[in-house]
N, C-alpha and C positions, 0 to 999 in steps of 0.2 A: 505541413512539413517543409514548406518553402519551395522556391523555384527549382531547386536541384532534384526534387522528387519527380520521378517519371510521370506520376499522375498530374503534375502541374506544368509539364512542358507545354509550351505554346499557350499558357493560360495567363492572362493579365491579372495577377493576384491582387495588386493594388486597387484596380478598378472594381474587382469582384468584392473585396472586403469593404471598400468605401461605400458601395451601393447597398450592401447588405446592412450596414450599421453594426457596430460592435456592441455587445451587451455591456452594461455597466459592471463595475466590480461587485456591486451589491447583487445584481442579477446573476452573475456567475456564481457567487457564494450561495445564494438561495437555491438556484437550480441544482448545483452540485450536491448540496446537502439533501435536497428532496430526492434526487435520483439514487444516491447511496442509501438513504433511509429506506426507500422502497425496496431496494435490493436486499438490504440486511433484514428488514422486517419479514419479508417473504420466506426467508430461509433461517430465521432465528431459531437456534437449537433444534433444527430439523434432523432428527436422528436417521431418517430415511436416506439422507444424503451421505452419511458417514461410510456407507458401503461402496461409494463411487471412488475407486482407487485412482481415477484420473484427476481427482481434486487434490491439489498439493496439501499435505498435512492431514488428510483424512485418516491415514493409518495411525498417526500419532494420537488422534482422538479416540482410537480403538485400542490403544496400548501396544501398538505395533510400530516397527520402523525406528527403533532407538538409534541405530547407526546413522540413518539420514538426519534424524533430529540433532544428534551430537555434531554431525558435520555442519549443519546450518548454524548451530550455536558457536562452533569454532570460528566461523567467518567473523561473527560479531566480536568474539573474544580476542581474535588476532588484531582486529581494528582497534579495540580498546587498549591492548598492549602497546600498539604502535603510538597511540595518542599519549599514553603514560610516558613512553620514552621521549616523545617530543616535549612534554611538560618538564621532565627531569632535566633535559638539556637546555631548558629555557627558550625553546624555539617552536612554541605552538603556532599553528596556522590560524587559529582563532583565539579570541579571549573567552575563557570558560568561567562560568559562575562556580564558586567553591561549593555551594550547596548542591548544584546539579552534579558536579564531579563526585561528591560524597554519595549521592543517591545511586549513581551509576556503579560506583565501587561496590556498594552494598548489594545491588542487584546482581552484578556479575558473580559476586562471592556466593550468592544463594542459588545460582542457576544449576539445576540438575534434572536429569530425566525423572527421577523419583519424585522430586518436588513438583515438577510439571504435571505428572500423572495424578498426584494427590490433589492438586489445585483444579484439575479439570471438572471435578464434581460440582464445584461452585462457580466455574467460569462461564461467562456468557460468550457464545460463539455463533458464527453464522458463515454463510458463503461470502468470500471477499474477492474482489476483482484482482488483487495482488500486485498491481502496478499503477497505483493511483497518482496521476499527475495530469496537468492540463493538456498535454499532447495526446492523451488517451480519451479525450472527450471531443465529440463533434457537436458543432453549433449550427443548427439550421438557419436558413435565411429567415428574417423576421416575418416575412409574409407567409411563410409556411405554417406558422403558429404552433410549432411543436417545441418541446423542450430538448435540452441537452441529451445526447446519447453516448453511452460508454462503448469503447472499442478496445481491442487488444486484450483478450482474456486468456492469453497463453500461461499466465501465472495464477489463474483462478484456483482458489483453494478454500480451506476451512481455517478460520482465525477469528480474532476479535474484530468487532465492527470498526474499531479505530485504526485497524491495520492498514 
């Protein structure tokens, strides 16, 4: 988290990271894939976990919590609406592929609680960390011989493995 983090005060981060050696991009990708695959396989369609209300989205997978599901979808729909407005004004912050935009338009048009509930019967789901990015992974020193560890599970929930 850098030198401004209280855990790193009075720590020579440059020396520490140089002596530890950084993993290659290939090692990072391989270890991340393996760690998430182990997490997802352990809880793949584990119905016992659906009763844990502390898992985000667990109620949705039980047919409950439509209001919170609608609120979460509204966040995405509002961002989509804002993007469409940028595109109409000719001021997009990114260059968008036309096919991707068509896919997103179709997807948002089909989003509904009823459709989500109907699709659950065939959907693959598992426990997901909920905030997957490099800052939520710890890399041990090479001499420790262990693999990457996940941290920050405050957004843990039920979802698709790709989430």
